C-alpha positions as CSV (number, residue, x, y, z in Angstrom):
1,S,-37.3,21.6,-28.5
2,Q,-32.9,20.7,-28.9
3,L,-33.3,24.0,-29.9
4,S,-34.4,25.1,-26.4
5,S,-31.3,23.5,-24.6
6,I,-28.0,25.1,-24.6
7,N,-24.6,24.6,-22.9
8,V,-23.3,26.1,-19.9
9,V,-19.0,25.9,-19.6
10,L,-18.3,26.0,-16.5
11,M,-14.5,26.1,-15.1
12,G,-12.1,25.5,-11.7
13,A,-13.6,26.2,-8.6
14,L,-17.3,27.1,-9.4
15,A,-17.8,24.5,-11.4
16,K,-16.6,21.5,-8.6
17,E,-18.8,23.3,-6.7
18,F,-21.7,23.5,-8.9
19,S,-21.7,19.2,-9.4
20,Q,-21.6,18.8,-6.0
21,A,-24.2,20.9,-5.4
22,V,-27.0,20.7,-7.8
23,N,-29.2,17.7,-8.4
24,Q,-31.5,16.8,-11.5
25,G,-35.3,19.0,-11.0
26,D,-32.8,21.8,-9.9
27,V,-33.6,25.4,-11.6
28,V,-30.2,27.2,-11.9
29,V,-29.8,30.9,-12.4
30,A,-27.0,32.0,-14.3
31,S,-25.8,35.4,-14.9
32,G,-22.8,37.4,-16.5
33,F,-21.7,34.8,-18.5
34,T,-20.5,35.6,-22.2
35,V,-21.6,33.8,-25.2
36,G,-19.5,32.0,-27.6
37,K,-20.2,30.0,-30.5
38,S,-20.6,26.1,-29.6
39,P,-17.9,23.9,-31.1
40,T,-19.9,20.7,-31.5
41,V,-23.2,22.0,-32.1
42,N,-23.4,19.4,-35.1
43,K,-22.8,16.8,-33.2
44,D,-25.3,17.4,-30.0
45,K,-28.1,19.3,-32.5
46,L,-28.0,21.5,-29.4
47,H,-28.4,25.7,-29.4
48,P,-25.4,26.9,-31.6
49,C,-24.2,29.4,-29.0
50,N,-22.7,28.5,-25.2
51,L,-22.7,30.4,-22.6
52,Y,-19.0,30.7,-21.1
53,Y,-17.8,31.1,-17.4
54,S,-16.2,34.5,-16.6
55,T,-13.7,35.1,-13.9
56,L,-15.4,38.8,-12.9
57,L,-19.0,38.6,-13.3
58,A,-20.9,34.8,-13.2
59,L,-22.5,33.6,-10.7
60,V,-24.7,30.7,-10.9
61,V,-27.7,30.6,-8.2
62,I,-28.9,27.0,-7.7
63,Y,-32.8,26.3,-6.7
64,C,-34.3,23.1,-5.1
65,P,-37.7,23.3,-5.8
66,S,-39.0,20.5,-3.7
67,C,-37.2,22.0,-0.7
68,S,-38.2,25.6,-0.3
69,S,-41.4,25.0,1.7
70,S,-40.3,23.2,4.0
71,G,-36.6,24.2,4.4
72,I,-35.4,20.6,4.8
73,C,-32.3,19.8,1.8
74,C,-33.5,17.5,-0.6
75,A,-31.8,14.2,-1.2
76,P,-30.7,13.9,-4.9
77,K,-32.9,12.0,-7.3
78,Y,-31.1,10.4,-10.4
79,T,-32.7,9.3,-13.5
80,Y,-31.0,6.0,-15.3
81,V,-31.2,5.3,-18.9
82,R,-31.3,1.7,-19.9
83,L,-28.8,0.4,-22.4
84,G,-30.9,0.1,-25.2
85,D,-32.4,3.8,-25.0
86,L,-29.2,4.8,-25.1
87,K,-28.8,7.9,-28.1
88,A,-25.5,10.2,-28.7
89,G,-26.4,13.1,-26.5
90,P,-25.4,14.7,-23.4
91,A,-23.8,13.0,-20.4
92,V,-26.5,10.3,-18.5
93,N,-26.2,7.9,-16.0
94,V,-26.4,3.7,-16.3
95,Y,-26.2,0.5,-14.7
96,G,-24.5,-2.9,-15.9
97,V,-23.4,-5.9,-15.8
98,V,-19.5,-6.1,-16.4
99,T,-19.1,-8.4,-19.4
100,F,-15.3,-7.8,-20.3
101,F,-13.0,-5.0,-18.5
102,K,-9.3,-4.0,-18.4
103,Q,-7.7,-3.2,-15.4
104,P,-6.6,0.7,-15.7
105,Y,-3.6,0.7,-17.7
106,K,-0.9,4.0,-18.2
107,S,-2.2,5.9,-21.3
108,R,-0.1,7.9,-23.9
109,G,-1.3,11.0,-21.7
110,T,-1.6,11.4,-17.9
111,D,-4.3,9.7,-17.8
112,F,-5.1,6.1,-16.7
113,C,-7.3,4.2,-19.1
114,S,-10.0,1.4,-18.4
115,I,-12.1,0.0,-20.5
116,L,-15.9,-2.3,-19.4
117,K,-18.2,-3.7,-21.9
118,I,-21.7,-4.2,-19.7
119,T,-25.0,-5.2,-20.5
120,D,-28.2,-5.2,-18.6
121,Q,-31.9,-6.7,-19.3
122,S,-32.1,-4.8,-22.7
123,K,-29.5,-7.5,-23.5
124,K,-27.5,-4.5,-25.3
125,E,-23.5,-4.7,-24.7
126,I,-22.2,-0.8,-24.6
127,L,-18.7,-0.2,-24.6
128,C,-17.1,2.3,-22.1
129,K,-13.7,4.1,-21.8
130,V,-12.8,5.9,-18.5
131,F,-9.5,8.2,-18.4
132,C,-9.0,8.9,-15.1
133,K,-5.8,10.7,-13.6
134,K,-6.0,8.9,-10.2
135,L,-6.4,5.1,-10.2
136,E,-9.0,5.1,-7.5
137,D,-11.2,6.7,-9.8
138,H,-11.8,4.4,-12.3
139,P,-14.8,1.7,-11.5
140,N,-13.6,-1.2,-8.8
141,I,-13.8,-4.2,-10.9
142,F,-12.6,-7.4,-9.8
143,Q,-14.8,-10.0,-12.3
144,I,-16.9,-10.6,-15.0
145,G,-20.7,-9.9,-13.6
146,D,-19.8,-7.1,-11.0
147,I,-22.2,-4.8,-11.6
148,V,-21.4,-1.0,-12.1
149,R,-23.1,2.2,-11.8
150,L,-22.3,5.4,-13.9
151,H,-22.1,8.9,-13.3
152,G,-21.7,11.5,-16.1
153,V,-21.2,9.4,-19.1
154,K,-21.6,10.9,-22.4
155,P,-23.0,8.9,-25.0
156,H,-21.8,8.8,-28.8
157,S,-21.6,7.4,-31.8
158,Y,-18.6,5.6,-33.5
159,R,-18.8,3.7,-36.4
160,N,-22.3,3.0,-36.0
161,C,-22.5,1.9,-32.5
162,I,-22.8,3.7,-29.3
163,E,-19.9,4.2,-26.6
164,L,-20.0,5.6,-23.8
165,V,-16.7,8.2,-22.4
166,K,-15.9,10.2,-19.1
167,T,-17.4,13.5,-19.0
168,F,-17.6,16.1,-15.9
169,G,-19.2,14.7,-12.9
170,F,-17.9,11.0,-13.1
171,S,-19.0,9.2,-10.6
172,A,-18.8,5.0,-10.5
173,L,-19.7,2.4,-7.8
174,T,-19.1,-1.1,-8.2
175,F,-21.0,-4.0,-6.4
176,D,-20.3,-7.8,-6.2
177,G,-22.8,-9.7,-9.0
178,V,-23.1,-13.1,-6.8
179,V,-26.9,-13.2,-6.0
180,G,-27.1,-13.5,-1.8
181,R,-24.0,-11.5,-1.3
182,P,-24.1,-8.0,0.9
183,V,-25.0,-5.3,-1.5
184,E,-21.4,-3.2,-0.6
185,P,-20.4,-0.4,-3.2
186,R,-17.2,-0.3,-3.9
187,T,-15.6,3.3,-4.5
188,S,-12.8,5.6,-3.2
189,S,-14.9,8.4,-2.5
190,R,-16.3,9.5,1.0
191,S,-19.3,10.9,-0.1
192,F,-22.3,9.2,-2.9
193,H,-25.6,8.9,-2.9
194,F,-27.4,5.4,-2.4
195,D,-30.9,4.2,-1.2
196,Q,-33.4,1.5,-1.5
197,D,-33.9,2.3,-5.2
198,D,-30.4,1.5,-6.0
199,R,-30.6,-1.8,-3.7
200,R,-33.6,-2.5,-5.7
201,V,-31.7,-2.3,-9.2
202,V,-28.5,-3.6,-8.4
203,E,-30.7,-7.3,-7.0
204,E,-32.6,-7.0,-10.1
205,L,-29.2,-7.0,-12.3
206,R,-27.9,-9.7,-10.4
207,S,-31.6,-12.2,-10.6
208,W,-30.9,-11.6,-14.8
209,A,-27.3,-12.2,-15.2
210,S,-27.7,-15.3,-13.1
211,G,-29.1,-17.2,-16.0
212,Q,-27.6,-15.4,-18.6
213,G,-25.2,-17.4,-20.4
214,F,-22.0,-14.6,-20.1
215,L,-20.9,-15.1,-16.5
216,P,-17.8,-18.0,-15.8
217,A,-19.2,-20.8,-13.7
218,V,-16.0,-20.5,-11.9
219,S,-14.0,-16.7,-11.4
220,T,-10.4,-17.8,-10.6
221,I,-8.6,-21.0,-10.5
222,T,-6.1,-22.0,-7.7
223,L,-2.6,-23.6,-7.8
224,S,-4.1,-27.1,-7.0
225,A,-6.0,-26.7,-10.2
226,V,-3.6,-25.4,-12.7
227,E,-2.5,-27.4,-15.8
228,P,0.1,-26.5,-18.4
229,K,-0.2,-23.9,-21.0
230,Q,-3.7,-22.4,-19.9
231,Y,-4.3,-19.0,-18.9
232,F,-6.0,-18.3,-15.7
233,D,-7.0,-15.9,-13.0
234,L,-5.5,-16.3,-9.9
235,T,-6.9,-14.6,-6.8
236,C,-3.7,-14.9,-3.9
237,Q,-1.9,-13.4,-1.0
238,L,1.9,-11.3,-1.8
239,L,4.7,-13.0,0.5
240,A,7.8,-11.0,-0.5
241,K,8.7,-9.7,-4.1
242,A,12.2,-9.0,-5.6
243,P,13.0,-6.7,-8.9
244,I,14.8,-8.9,-11.6
245,D,15.6,-6.5,-14.7
246,T,14.5,-3.1,-15.6
247,T,11.9,-5.2,-17.2
248,C,10.7,-8.2,-14.9
249,I,9.8,-8.5,-11.3
250,L,9.3,-12.0,-9.0
251,L,6.5,-12.2,-7.5
252,R,6.5,-15.0,-4.1
253,V,2.1,-15.6,-3.6
254,W,0.4,-18.4,-2.4
255,D,-3.6,-19.2,-2.4
256,G,-3.7,-22.0,0.3
257,T,-3.3,-24.7,-2.1
258,R,-0.2,-26.5,-3.4
259,C,0.4,-27.0,-7.7
260,P,0.8,-30.7,-8.7
261,Y,3.7,-29.5,-10.8
262,K,7.6,-28.6,-10.5
263,L,7.8,-25.1,-9.8
264,L,10.5,-22.7,-11.6
265,K,12.8,-21.7,-8.9
266,V,13.7,-18.3,-8.8
267,I,17.5,-17.2,-6.9
268,V,17.2,-13.4,-5.8
269,E,19.7,-11.8,-3.6
270,P,18.3,-11.2,0.0
271,D,19.1,-7.4,0.2
272,V,16.7,-6.8,-2.7
273,T,13.8,-8.9,-1.5
274,E,11.2,-6.7,-0.2
275,G,9.5,-9.3,2.4
276,P,11.0,-12.6,3.9
277,S,13.7,-14.1,2.5
278,S,13.4,-17.3,2.8
279,F,10.3,-19.9,4.5
280,S,9.8,-23.2,6.2
281,A,10.2,-26.2,4.0
282,E,6.6,-26.5,4.6
283,K,5.8,-23.4,3.8
284,E,7.7,-23.0,0.5
285,S,5.9,-26.1,-1.2
286,V,3.0,-23.6,-1.5
287,I,4.7,-20.7,-2.6
288,A,4.9,-19.7,-6.5
289,N,6.8,-17.7,-8.3
290,I,5.7,-15.3,-10.5
291,L,7.3,-13.4,-13.1
292,I,5.6,-9.7,-13.9
293,Y,6.9,-8.3,-17.5
294,D,6.8,-4.9,-18.3
295,N,3.7,-2.4,-18.3
296,H,2.6,-4.0,-15.0
297,V,6.3,-3.7,-13.1
298,E,4.7,-0.3,-12.0
299,S,1.6,-1.7,-11.0
300,A,3.9,-4.3,-9.3
301,K,6.3,-2.2,-7.6
302,Q,3.5,-0.6,-6.1
303,L,2.6,-3.7,-3.8
304,K,3.3,-4.7,-0.3
305,P,4.1,-8.2,1.3
306,G,0.5,-9.4,2.9
307,D,-1.2,-7.8,0.0
308,F,-4.3,-9.7,-1.1
309,L,-4.4,-9.5,-5.4
310,R,-6.5,-11.0,-8.4
311,I,-3.8,-11.3,-11.5
312,Y,-5.7,-11.7,-14.6
313,N,-4.8,-13.9,-17.8
314,L,-1.8,-15.4,-16.0
315,R,-0.1,-18.0,-18.0
316,A,0.9,-21.5,-16.6
317,I,4.0,-22.1,-19.4
318,P,5.4,-26.0,-18.9
319,G,9.1,-27.3,-19.9
320,S,12.2,-25.7,-19.3
321,S,12.0,-21.9,-18.3
322,K,15.2,-19.8,-17.4
323,V,15.0,-16.4,-15.7
324,P,16.0,-13.2,-17.1
325,G,18.8,-11.0,-16.2
326,L,20.2,-14.1,-13.7
327,T,21.8,-15.8,-16.6
328,S,24.9,-16.1,-14.1
329,T,22.8,-17.9,-11.4
330,Q,19.9,-19.4,-12.6
331,A,20.4,-22.5,-14.3
332,V,17.7,-23.9,-16.7
333,E,15.2,-26.2,-15.3
334,V,13.6,-28.8,-17.0
335,D,10.0,-30.2,-17.1
336,H,9.3,-26.8,-14.2
337,M,6.4,-25.0,-15.0
338,A,6.8,-21.2,-14.7
339,F,4.4,-18.4,-14.1
340,H,3.7,-15.8,-16.4
341,L,2.0,-11.9,-16.4
342,H,2.8,-10.7,-19.7
343,G,3.2,-7.3,-21.1
344,G,0.4,-5.9,-22.5
345,T,-3.6,-5.6,-21.6
346,A,-5.0,-7.9,-23.9
347,F,-7.9,-10.1,-22.2
348,G,-7.7,-8.0,-19.7
349,R,-4.6,-8.9,-18.2
350,G,-3.4,-7.0,-15.4
351,I,-3.0,-7.2,-11.7
352,R,-5.9,-5.7,-8.9
353,L,-5.2,-5.2,-5.1
354,L,-8.3,-6.7,-3.6
355,P,-9.7,-5.5,-0.1
356,E,-9.3,-7.9,3.4
357,D,-13.2,-7.2,3.7
358,S,-14.3,-8.6,0.3
359,P,-15.9,-12.6,0.4
360,E,-12.7,-13.5,-1.7
361,V,-10.3,-12.8,0.3
362,Q,-11.9,-13.8,3.2
363,E,-12.1,-17.4,1.5
364,L,-8.4,-17.3,0.9
365,K,-7.9,-16.4,4.8
366,R,-9.4,-19.4,5.8
367,V,-7.8,-22.0,3.3
368,I,-4.4,-20.1,4.2
369,A,-4.8,-20.7,8.0
370,A,-5.6,-24.2,7.4
371,I,-1.9,-24.4,6.4
372,P,0.8,-25.7,9.1
373,G,2.2,-22.4,10.2
374,D,5.8,-21.6,11.9
375,E,6.0,-21.6,15.2
376,E,6.8,-17.8,15.1
377,L,7.4,-15.6,12.5
378,S,10.8,-15.3,11.6
379,D,13.1,-12.6,12.3
380,S,13.4,-11.5,9.1
381,E,9.1,-11.4,8.8
382,M,8.7,-9.2,12.4
383,M,11.1,-6.5,10.7
384,E,9.0,-6.4,7.8
385,V,5.9,-5.7,10.1
386,W,7.9,-3.4,12.1
387,S,9.1,-1.5,8.7
388,T,12.4,-1.4,9.6
389,P,14.7,-4.0,7.1
390,P,17.4,-4.9,9.9
391,E,20.0,-3.5,6.5
392,S,19.2,0.1,8.0
393,L,19.7,-1.1,12.2
394,V,23.8,-2.5,10.8
395,P,25.2,1.5,10.8
396,L,24.3,1.8,14.3
397,F,26.5,-0.3,16.1
398,V,29.7,-1.2,13.4
399,S,31.2,1.9,15.5
400,F,31.2,0.3,19.2
401,V,33.6,-1.6,20.3
402,S,32.8,-2.1,23.4
403,L,32.0,-5.3,23.9
404,T,33.1,-7.8,21.2
405,V,31.9,-11.6,21.1
406,F,33.8,-14.2,19.5
407,I,32.2,-17.6,18.8
408,M,35.1,-20.0,19.2
409,C,34.2,-22.8,16.5
410,V,34.0,-19.5,14.1
411,T,37.4,-17.3,15.2
412,E,39.5,-16.7,17.5
413,R,41.0,-13.6,18.6
414,T,45.1,-13.2,19.4
415,C,45.2,-9.9,22.1
416,G,48.0,-7.7,20.9
417,H,48.9,-6.3,24.1
418,D,49.4,-7.9,27.9
419,V,46.3,-8.6,29.2
420,Q,46.0,-12.4,31.0
421,P,42.3,-13.5,31.1
422,V,40.8,-13.6,34.7
423,M,38.4,-15.6,36.1
424,L,34.8,-14.3,36.3
425,S,35.2,-14.9,40.1
426,Q,38.8,-12.0,39.6
427,L,36.5,-10.0,37.8
428,K,33.2,-9.4,39.7
429,R,35.9,-8.2,42.5
430,S,37.5,-5.9,40.1
431,E,37.5,-1.9,40.1
432,P,35.0,-0.8,37.7
433,G,36.3,1.1,34.6
434,R,39.1,-1.5,33.8
435,V,39.1,-3.6,30.6
436,H,39.4,-7.4,31.3
437,H,40.2,-10.9,28.8
438,V,37.7,-13.5,30.0
439,R,37.6,-16.9,28.4
440,V,33.5,-18.4,29.3
441,Q,30.7,-20.3,28.4
442,L,27.3,-19.1,27.1
443,R,24.8,-20.6,29.3
444,S,21.9,-18.6,27.6
445,Y,21.2,-15.3,25.8
446,E,17.8,-14.1,25.8
447,P,15.4,-12.7,23.9
448,L,16.0,-15.7,21.4
449,R,13.9,-14.1,18.5
450,L,15.5,-10.8,17.4
451,H,13.0,-9.1,16.4
452,Q,12.0,-9.2,20.3
453,A,15.4,-7.3,21.4
454,L,14.5,-4.4,19.3
455,K,14.4,-1.0,21.5
456,L,14.5,2.8,21.0
457,Y,17.5,4.6,22.3
458,C,18.2,8.4,23.0
459,S,21.7,9.3,22.5
460,K,21.2,12.2,24.6
461,C,19.3,11.6,27.6
462,T,21.0,7.8,27.3
463,T,17.6,6.1,28.2
464,M,16.1,3.4,26.3
465,R,11.8,2.4,25.5
466,E,10.0,-0.3,23.7
467,V,9.2,0.4,20.1
468,P,5.5,0.9,20.1
469,D,3.1,-1.9,18.0
470,D,0.5,-0.5,15.6
471,E,-2.1,-0.7,18.0
472,V,-0.2,1.9,20.0
473,V,0.4,4.2,17.9
474,D,-3.2,3.9,15.1
475,G,-4.6,5.0,18.7
476,V,-3.0,8.6,19.0
477,F,-3.7,9.0,14.8
478,S,-7.3,7.8,15.7
479,E,-7.3,10.5,19.5
480,A,-5.4,13.4,17.1
481,S,-8.2,13.2,14.3
482,R,-11.4,12.9,16.7
483,D,-9.7,16.0,19.2
484,S,-8.6,18.0,15.7
485,G,-11.1,21.3,15.0
486,P,-10.1,24.4,12.9
487,C,-6.6,25.0,12.2
488,S,-4.9,28.3,10.8
489,P,-1.9,26.9,8.9
490,P,1.1,29.4,9.2
491,T,1.8,31.7,6.7
492,W,4.6,30.0,4.7
493,A,2.3,26.9,4.8
494,L,-0.2,28.7,2.5
495,S,2.6,30.7,0.1
496,G,3.0,27.9,-2.5
497,Q,6.4,27.7,-2.2
498,T,8.5,25.1,-0.8
499,P,11.3,25.2,0.7
500,I,12.7,22.1,1.5
501,N,11.7,19.7,-1.2
502,G,9.7,16.4,-0.9
503,R,8.5,17.3,2.8
504,S,4.7,17.5,3.6
505,G,2.6,17.3,6.7
506,I,-1.0,15.9,6.7
507,A,-3.8,16.1,9.1
508,G,-6.6,13.9,10.3
509,S,-5.1,10.7,8.4
510,T,-5.5,7.2,9.8
511,L,-1.9,5.6,10.4
512,E,-3.3,3.3,8.2
513,E,-3.8,6.3,5.0
514,T,-0.4,8.0,6.4
515,C,1.8,4.3,5.4
516,H,0.0,4.7,1.8
517,L,0.8,7.8,1.3
518,A,4.5,7.3,2.6
519,S,4.8,4.8,-0.2
520,T,4.3,7.9,-2.5
521,Y,6.1,10.5,-0.9
522,Q,9.3,11.2,0.3
523,N,8.6,12.8,4.0
524,I,5.3,12.8,5.4
525,V,5.1,14.4,8.6
526,P,1.4,13.9,10.6
527,V,-0.2,17.0,12.4
528,R,-2.7,17.9,14.6
529,S,-4.8,21.3,15.1
530,S,-3.7,22.4,19.0
531,G,-5.4,25.8,19.8
532,G,-6.3,26.6,16.2
533,Q,-2.6,25.7,15.3
534,M,-0.6,23.0,13.6
535,D,1.3,21.1,16.3
536,L,3.2,17.1,15.7
537,L,1.2,14.2,17.1
538,D,1.9,12.8,20.5
539,L,6.3,11.4,20.7
540,S,4.5,7.6,21.1
541,A,3.7,7.7,17.5
542,P,6.2,8.3,14.5
543,F,6.9,12.4,13.9
544,L,8.7,11.0,10.5
545,F,7.4,8.4,7.7
546,R,10.3,8.2,4.8
547,G,8.7,5.2,2.6
548,R,8.6,1.8,4.5
549,K,10.6,3.3,7.6
550,R,9.5,5.1,10.7
551,Y,11.4,7.4,13.3
552,Y,10.0,8.0,16.4
553,G,11.4,11.0,19.4
554,C,12.2,11.7,22.7
555,K,9.6,12.9,24.7
556,R,12.0,14.1,27.5
557,C,14.4,16.0,25.0
558,S,12.0,17.3,22.0
559,E,11.5,20.2,22.0
560,A,9.0,20.1,18.9
561,A,6.9,22.3,17.4
562,V,6.3,23.3,13.4
563,R,8.4,25.5,12.2
564,E,9.0,27.2,8.9
565,P,11.9,24.9,7.4
566,C,14.9,26.4,6.4
567,A,16.5,24.3,3.1
568,V,19.4,26.7,3.2
569,G,22.8,24.5,2.4
570,V,20.8,21.6,2.8
571,E,21.1,19.5,-0.3
572,L,20.1,16.1,1.1
573,I,17.2,15.6,3.2
574,D,16.6,13.2,5.6
575,E,15.6,12.1,8.6
576,K,18.3,14.3,10.6
577,V,17.6,17.4,9.0
578,V,13.6,17.1,9.4
579,A,14.2,16.3,13.1
580,E,16.5,19.6,13.7
581,A,13.9,21.7,12.0
582,L,11.0,20.1,14.4
583,G,13.0,20.6,17.2
584,V,13.1,16.7,17.7
585,Q,15.7,14.1,19.4
586,L,16.3,11.6,17.1
587,L,15.4,8.2,18.3
588,Q,18.0,5.1,17.4
589,F,16.7,1.4,16.6
590,V,18.3,-0.6,19.1
591,L,18.7,-4.2,20.2
592,L,19.6,-5.0,23.9
593,M,20.1,-8.4,24.6
594,K,21.2,-10.0,28.3
595,L,23.7,-13.2,27.9
596,E,24.6,-15.3,30.6
597,L,28.2,-16.4,31.2
598,Q,30.0,-18.8,33.1
599,D,33.5,-20.2,34.1
600,S,35.1,-23.0,36.5
601,T,34.3,-20.1,39.1
602,D,31.1,-18.3,38.4
603,T,28.7,-16.8,36.5
604,L,28.0,-13.3,35.4
605,D,24.8,-11.5,33.6
606,V,26.0,-9.1,30.3
607,F,24.1,-6.6,29.1
608,L,24.4,-6.5,25.0
609,W,23.6,-4.2,22.8
610,R,25.9,-2.1,20.8
611,D,27.4,-5.4,19.3
612,A,24.1,-7.0,19.6
613,V,23.5,-7.4,15.6
614,S,27.2,-9.0,15.0
615,F,26.7,-11.5,18.1
616,H,23.2,-12.8,16.6
617,M,23.7,-13.4,13.6
618,T,27.4,-14.9,14.9
619,I,25.1,-17.4,17.4
620,K,22.5,-18.7,15.0
621,V,25.8,-19.9,13.0
622,Q,27.3,-21.7,15.9
623,L,23.6,-22.8,17.3
624,S,22.9,-24.4,13.8
625,L,26.6,-26.6,14.0
626,H,26.8,-27.2,17.6
627,Q,23.1,-28.3,19.0
628,R,24.3,-29.5,22.3
629,G,26.2,-28.6,25.1
630,P,27.1,-24.1,26.0
631,L,28.8,-22.3,24.0
632,G,32.7,-20.9,24.1
633,I,33.4,-17.8,23.8
634,Q,35.9,-14.5,24.3
635,C,35.3,-11.6,24.9
636,W,36.7,-8.2,26.5
637,R,34.6,-6.4,29.1
638,S,34.9,-2.6,30.0
């Protein structure tokens, strides 16, 4: 009878451990619990009393009858309820095909909320509401027709209809609903149960759903097929983004197809753009500008150039359009189509990040690869890959004037002292340490691309080394994770206090995971286990991640160690403070270039690094004006 069932209320660490260890059919022995009145007796019709957890006396023992004789740990066995058989009562597990969904959105409280409707062979449609603090705990749904498996959902009656709500022990798996595609679960959890019975259920639901009329014939529409006034879902890749104002953000995207209509142009300053600020004419013709509004702005801020997206309920607006916040620079354009993602969550409106291994992304990559591309990535694109914006490099060079280069058609320097120009043949015979004024032609310079000149420089030992690529850095992370063992954090790390606000140490993560964390936390220091103690990674990898920027240390000059941080007198925590606390000699990003100069008497090779940024920016202007012949320059040489 129902009165033979009683609610047992667990809290804290015991509740977490219990949910991870118990399976249906296990025998549970509970002792030391207190008895109290049940506030839900009128709803669940169970025992009028509950058993409540007592922090001092409570004990729970789990006994698995089927495993006791063999000593082999049994795999969990779950039971699932057909949607047509749901009744208000305790938590259940269900499977269903998604017929409607809203991407997670911020609720009025601290949680994110996602709403979906599911159905199964019973043809009963059930509304599900999921409230979770973390976005990754929500069902990872991409389109109508996806299949979800929900554990720990509680049926309750609302306006004479059964609804499902998340309860303790909730978890979700999502599967592609297309017949014939791999049965691969989508989840953020690293441990979940999935066996042949689950695979069979997914295949059966796929087969059944394919014959139903509620599934859309086409899940998304390409830019080439968009019509004016249409609402549609778009699968695309993000190339760049820029804020317009506090309620609007611009996304520059492409899907490999060209929209047949003239598209709205949006002008933004390059210094506020994340990602390349300009593209080739061929690439520009297939890029769409999408304006994201209101509650979706926060989601768009988390996106990175290169991400693959699905934007739901995007609107194509024909006619004249004006960009908000840019009234002084953006003119009204007539007969241009604009793409808007309005605020709110009606009709499932929102943005979803797609994994690169999904079939939709693989198809998108195939289409994009067919577009004739630039011969090389632009300088700004390469700097974006290295996560080192050009503006962050400029302060490293502006204070040095040992060699200043001037393009004659741009500016002419007049000497303020009695230093006569000399020929290169004379300069080569002169004594070192003297300053000379020369008038020469630039025959060549290398590297031709700014990104190829990027180096790491140590001001202490004056050594210079290459910036390691992601493959090398990822190898350091993988080796540290593979060799990690038990680790005893220092006492100050366990105190619960944070002397330096915003500094976090992580161990056992991949490069990709570290970059993801760095977008949320201000200072990320990757560490490893060495002899049972925390230690920094090999300095071939960055010792610090701050947002999209990475900082490296000198192997020769550093005395790296994980020490107790000290915040006395420190108001702003930057990379210098963190480096000093860790005993790391901070490396600077610099540019190194080689110039070949000539005059009528000789040639001279010159290495340029302290003023390489200024030189490269000016030389590009000169090359655009004079495509033939060498360049005339004046320079000071010390």
